N, C-alpha and C positions, 0 to 999 in steps of 0.2 A: 606155561613154559613148554617144555619139551613134549610136543604132541606125540601120539602113538606112531605117527609116520617117521619120527626121528628117534624112537626108543632104542633102536639098534645101532645108532651112530656111536663111534668109538668114544666120544667125549660126552655122551648123554649123562652118565653118572656124575661126571665132573660138573656139568651144567646144573644138575639138581643140587649138588653140594653147595655151589656158590650162590645159588638162589636161596637156599636155606640160610646161609651166612648173612646175606643181605636182609632177609626177612627178620632174622634174629636181631640184628643191629637196629632195625626199624621198630622193634618191640612187638613184632607179630609172631610171638613165640609158638603158638599153635600151628600156624602155617609153616614156620621154619621146621618144626618137628616133623611135619608131614614130608617135607623134602628130604630130611636126613633119613627118615625111615624108608623112603623110596630108594635112596642110595643103597641102604643096607639090604633091602628085600630084592630089588630088581637088578642091582649091579654089584653083587658080592665080590667080584674080582677087581673092582675099581680101586685105583691107588688112593682114593679118598675115603675108603671104608673105615679105616681107623679113626680118622678125623671126624667122620660122620657119627661114629659111635660116641666119641667124646662130646661132640656138640649136641647130640640127642640127650645125653646126660645133663648137659648144661640147660637144655630146654626144660627137662623134667624138674630140675632144681628151681628154675625160675617160676615154674607152674606150681611149686609147692609140694611136689611128689618126691621127697628126699629118698625114699626107699628105692624107687626106680632109678633115680639119679645115681645112687651109690652102686646099684647093681650094674649099671652100664660103665 
């Protein structure tokens, strides 16, 4: 998805968030978690940060890591 050349675009964090949501719905939980973590690490000012945090927790829950899911 968002290559390095687009990393500084204003909607890059938003794009990673929605890619994560799509991957989550497709059952690709590990890949979805990577996208949500990228939003949290690379785009902390994104308006999608709160939702990415919640969805990362949902990914951990689906992956069976309930302690991390609760922490998030």
